[in-house]
N, CA, C and O atoms as a DFTB+ gen file, in Angstrom:
276 C
 N C O
     1  1      17.107      -3.419       1.555
     2  2      15.732      -3.704       1.455
     3  2      15.223      -4.052      -0.074
     4  3      15.294      -3.103      -0.855
     5  1      14.756      -5.202      -0.560
     6  2      14.850      -5.912      -1.883
     7  2      13.372      -5.073      -2.339
     8  3      12.766      -4.349      -1.548
     9  1      12.989      -5.294      -3.581
    10  2      11.985      -4.765      -4.365
    11  2      10.580      -5.169      -3.707
    12  3       9.743      -4.315      -3.415
    13  1      10.393      -6.506      -3.504
    14  2       9.183      -6.920      -2.481
    15  2       8.989      -6.127      -1.423
    16  3       7.937      -5.496      -1.319
    17  1       9.899      -6.054      -0.560
    18  2       9.963      -5.459       0.785
    19  2       9.593      -4.003       0.594
    20  3       8.831      -3.477       1.407
    21  1      10.115      -3.270      -0.497
    22  2       9.948      -1.894      -0.613
    23  2       8.365      -1.677      -0.954
    24  3       7.710      -0.874      -0.289
    25  1       7.775      -2.429      -2.021
    26  2       6.576      -2.420      -2.352
    27  2       5.659      -2.886      -1.382
    28  3       4.550      -2.354      -1.339
    29  1       5.963      -3.855      -0.546
    30  2       5.106      -4.017       0.743
    31  2       5.060      -2.776       1.672
    32  3       3.929      -2.446       2.026
    33  1       6.146      -1.997       2.148
    34  2       6.315      -1.293       2.979
    35  2       5.364      -0.104       2.516
    36  3       4.525       0.403       3.261
    37  1       5.618       0.326       1.045
    38  2       4.619       1.551       0.643
    39  2       3.287       1.072       0.694
    40  3       2.429       1.900       1.002
    41  1       2.869      -0.307       0.411
    42  2       1.438      -0.461       0.775
    43  2       1.054      -0.352       1.952
    44  3      -0.087       0.074       2.134
    45  1       1.885      -0.701       3.090
    46  2       1.728      -0.402       4.186
    47  2       1.260       0.949       4.784
    48  3       0.354       1.246       5.562
    49  1       2.436       1.821       3.983
    50  2       2.135       3.261       4.453
    51  2       0.906       4.063       3.899
    52  3       0.429       5.090       4.381
    53  1       0.430       3.274       2.615
    54  2      -0.638       4.103       2.119
    55  2      -2.098       3.259       2.266
    56  3      -3.128       3.393       1.605
    57  1      -1.767       2.257       3.484
    58  2      -3.019       1.468       3.686
    59  2      -3.874       1.000       2.732
    60  3      -5.088       1.183       2.640
    61  1      -2.994       0.258       1.892
    62  2      -3.526      -0.481       0.647
    63  2      -3.119      -2.030       0.638
    64  3      -1.988      -2.471       0.842
    65  1      -4.181      -2.702       0.383
    66  2      -3.605      -4.188       0.163
    67  2      -3.262      -4.631      -1.187
    68  3      -3.635      -3.966      -2.154
    69  1      -2.583      -5.699      -1.329
    70  2      -2.146      -6.273      -2.373
    71  2      -3.370      -6.401      -3.277
    72  3      -3.315      -6.055      -4.457
    73  1      -4.425      -6.878      -2.744
    74  2      -5.437      -7.146      -3.520
    75  2      -5.973      -6.112      -4.375
    76  3      -6.267      -6.212      -5.567
    77  1      -6.092      -4.799      -3.387
    78  2      -6.469      -3.750      -4.215
    79  2      -5.503      -3.182      -5.318
    80  3      -5.889      -2.804      -6.425
    81  1      -4.046      -3.165      -4.830
    82  2      -3.187      -2.822      -5.859
    83  2      -3.306      -3.600      -7.079
    84  3      -3.148      -2.991      -8.137
    85  1      -3.574      -4.925      -7.112
    86  2      -3.868      -5.761      -8.378
    87  2      -5.062      -5.259      -9.031
    88  3      -5.033      -4.909     -10.211
    89  1      -6.196      -5.200      -8.264
    90  2      -7.242      -4.506      -8.861
    91  2      -7.175      -3.389      -9.798
    92  3      -7.632      -3.341     -10.940
    93  1      -6.452      -2.377      -9.059
    94  2      -6.233      -0.926      -9.741
    95  2      -5.166      -1.282     -11.037
    96  3      -5.312      -0.650     -12.084
    97  1      -4.287      -2.129     -10.947
    98  2      -3.416      -2.426     -11.982
    99  2      -4.059      -3.022     -13.127
   100  3      -3.805      -2.691     -14.286
   101  1      -4.949      -3.961     -12.771
   102  2      -5.574      -4.651     -13.913
   103  2      -6.613      -3.479     -14.391
   104  3      -6.794      -3.633     -15.599
   105  1      -7.279      -2.492     -13.952
   106  2      -7.842      -1.614     -14.505
   107  2      -7.237      -0.720     -15.436
   108  3      -7.813      -0.378     -16.469
   109  1      -6.037      -0.305     -15.094
   110  2      -4.934       0.753     -15.383
   111  2      -4.571       0.071     -16.694
   112  3      -4.745       0.622     -17.781
   113  1      -4.062      -1.138     -16.552
   114  2      -3.285      -1.707     -17.875
   115  2      -4.145      -2.578     -18.599
   116  3      -3.670      -3.099     -19.607
   117  1      -5.352      -2.844     -18.273
   118  2      -6.142      -3.751     -18.971
   119  2      -5.501      -5.151     -19.261
   120  3      -5.460      -5.582     -20.413
   121  1      -5.034      -5.810     -18.263
   122  2      -4.287      -6.911     -18.270
   123  2      -4.737      -7.299     -16.797
   124  3      -4.934      -6.477     -15.902
   125  1      -4.874      -8.720     -16.677
   126  2      -5.431      -9.353     -15.292
   127  2      -4.283      -9.307     -14.369
   128  3      -3.289      -9.885     -14.810
   129  1      -4.179      -8.858     -13.393
   130  2      -3.282      -9.045     -12.143
   131  2      -3.852      -9.813     -10.907
   132  3      -4.886      -9.437     -10.354
   133  1      -3.252     -10.730     -10.561
   134  2      -3.501     -11.324      -9.055
   135  2      -2.478     -11.287      -8.171
   136  3      -1.346     -11.052      -8.594
   137  1      -2.692     -11.499      -6.895
   138  2      -1.766     -11.662      -5.692
   139  2      -0.714     -12.508      -6.124
   140  3       0.466     -12.190      -5.971
   141  1      -1.054     -13.511      -6.627
   142  2      -0.050     -14.545      -6.966
   143  2       0.854     -14.216      -8.070
   144  3       2.018     -14.614      -8.026
   145  1       0.439     -13.549      -9.020
   146  2       1.222     -13.051     -10.106
   147  2       2.273     -11.995      -9.884
   148  3       3.430     -11.985     -10.302
   149  1       1.599     -11.048      -9.092
   150  2       2.627     -10.000      -8.665
   151  2       3.525     -10.441      -7.650
   152  3       4.661      -9.992      -7.794
   153  1       3.328     -11.305      -6.508
   154  2       4.052     -11.552      -5.558
   155  2       4.984     -12.633      -6.083
   156  3       6.088     -12.740      -5.550
   157  1       4.653     -13.420      -7.051
   158  2       5.696     -14.186      -7.876
   159  2       7.031     -13.466      -8.519
   160  3       8.212     -13.787      -8.386
   161  1       6.432     -12.372      -9.269
   162  2       7.189     -11.318      -9.981
   163  2       8.128     -10.807      -9.159
   164  3       9.313     -10.845      -9.489
   165  1       7.762     -10.312      -8.091
   166  2       8.543      -9.610      -6.932
   167  2       9.508     -10.569      -6.319
   168  3      10.593     -10.131      -5.938
   169  1       9.222     -11.835      -6.186
   170  2       9.923     -12.795      -5.490
   171  2      11.114     -13.073      -6.280
   172  3      12.261     -13.055      -5.836
   173  1      10.732     -13.362      -7.622
   174  2      11.888     -13.834      -8.598
   175  2      12.645     -12.585      -9.206
   176  3      13.565     -12.571     -10.024
   177  1      11.966     -11.491      -8.542
   178  2      12.623     -10.297      -9.294
   179  2      12.506     -10.041     -10.889
   180  3      13.414      -9.486     -11.509
   181  1      11.322     -10.488     -11.495
   182  2      11.401     -10.462     -12.783
   183  2      10.057      -9.320     -13.322
   184  3       9.441      -9.444     -14.380
   185  1       9.862      -8.375     -12.426
   186  2       8.661      -7.502     -12.614
   187  2       9.258      -6.399     -13.514
   188  3      10.376      -5.925     -13.312
   189  1       8.464      -6.030     -14.495
   190  2       8.966      -5.076     -15.441
   191  2       9.042      -3.651     -14.898
   192  3       8.336      -3.273     -13.963
   193  1       9.947      -2.864     -15.536
   194  2       9.947      -1.589     -14.963
   195  2       8.730      -0.922     -15.057
   196  3       8.366      -0.320     -14.047
   197  1       7.900      -0.890     -16.208
   198  2       6.746      -0.399     -16.699
   199  2       5.414      -0.755     -15.506
   200  3       4.388      -0.109     -15.295
   201  1       5.845      -1.871     -14.945
   202  2       4.770      -2.395     -13.791
   203  2       5.308      -1.801     -12.588
   204  3       4.468      -1.459     -11.755
   205  1       6.771      -1.564     -12.262
   206  2       7.084      -0.811     -11.123
   207  2       6.662       0.745     -11.104
   208  3       6.560       1.371     -10.049
   209  1       6.449       1.258     -12.260
   210  2       6.134       2.612     -12.644
   211  2       4.861       2.716     -12.296
   212  3       4.493       3.702     -11.658
   213  1       3.950       1.683     -12.670
   214  2       2.364       1.770     -12.498
   215  2       2.202       1.833     -11.102
   216  3       1.714       2.831     -10.573
   217  1       2.671       0.584     -10.287
   218  2       2.620       0.614      -8.869
   219  2       3.098       1.776      -8.019
   220  3       2.576       1.914      -6.912
   221  1       3.886       2.491      -8.354
   222  2       4.227       3.748      -7.534
   223  2       3.305       4.967      -8.093
   224  3       3.088       5.935      -7.364
   225  1       2.787       4.895      -9.361
   226  2       1.772       5.804      -9.567
   227  2       0.742       5.587      -8.908
   228  3       0.191       6.599      -8.475
   229  1       0.089       4.219      -8.576
   230  2      -1.077       3.951      -8.110
   231  2      -1.235       4.641      -6.583
   232  3      -2.231       5.086      -6.013
   233  1       0.380       4.526      -6.101
   234  2       0.717       4.670      -4.611
   235  2       0.778       6.068      -4.402
   236  3       0.608       6.560      -3.287
   237  1       1.047       6.838      -5.578
   238  2       1.137       8.217      -5.493
   239  2       2.702       8.605      -5.426
   240  3       3.012       9.717      -5.001
   241  1       3.538       7.830      -5.781
   242  2       5.082       8.083      -5.697
   243  2       5.333       8.243      -7.368
   244  3       4.449       7.958      -8.176
   245  1       6.772       8.778      -7.792
   246  2       7.355       8.784      -9.099
   247  2       8.716       8.326      -8.789
   248  3       9.358       8.357      -7.740
   249  1       8.993       7.896      -9.960
   250  2      10.612       6.953      -9.830
   251  2      11.204       8.068     -10.352
   252  3      10.596       8.723     -11.199
   253  1      12.247       8.375      -9.998
   254  2      13.483       9.284     -10.117
   255  2      14.730       8.819     -10.178
   256  3      15.149       8.197      -9.202
   257  1      15.598       9.022     -11.347
   258  2      16.717       8.730     -11.565
   259  2      17.682       9.737     -11.478
   260  3      17.481      10.696     -12.223
   261  1      18.847       9.785     -10.648
   262  2      19.620      10.987     -10.256
   263  2      20.864      10.451     -10.467
   264  3      21.043       9.269     -10.175
   265  1      21.905      11.219     -10.999
   266  2      23.215      11.083     -11.059
   267  2      23.524      11.028      -9.490
   268  3      22.888      11.704      -8.681
   269  1      24.461      10.242      -9.172
   270  2      25.339      10.191      -7.923
   271  2      26.292      11.406      -7.611
   272  3      27.070      11.735      -8.506
   273  1      26.303      12.051      -6.510
   274  2      27.203      12.917      -6.486
   275  2      28.292      12.646      -5.611
   276  3      29.225      13.444      -5.521
């Protein structure tokens, strides 16, 4: 599952639309985000780490890096 599919899956699980996600990101980061903007970044796999962290935070998740066992 690529990043775009994972984000869409999390949106579905949390009953949130891409429109609402973009609105919340715009409020939080003080930078305009649109569906076209975010979808394009996810499709091209050019989304920033900070944007992924913000998306996860909005959805109630945290990003964890763990050493493989």
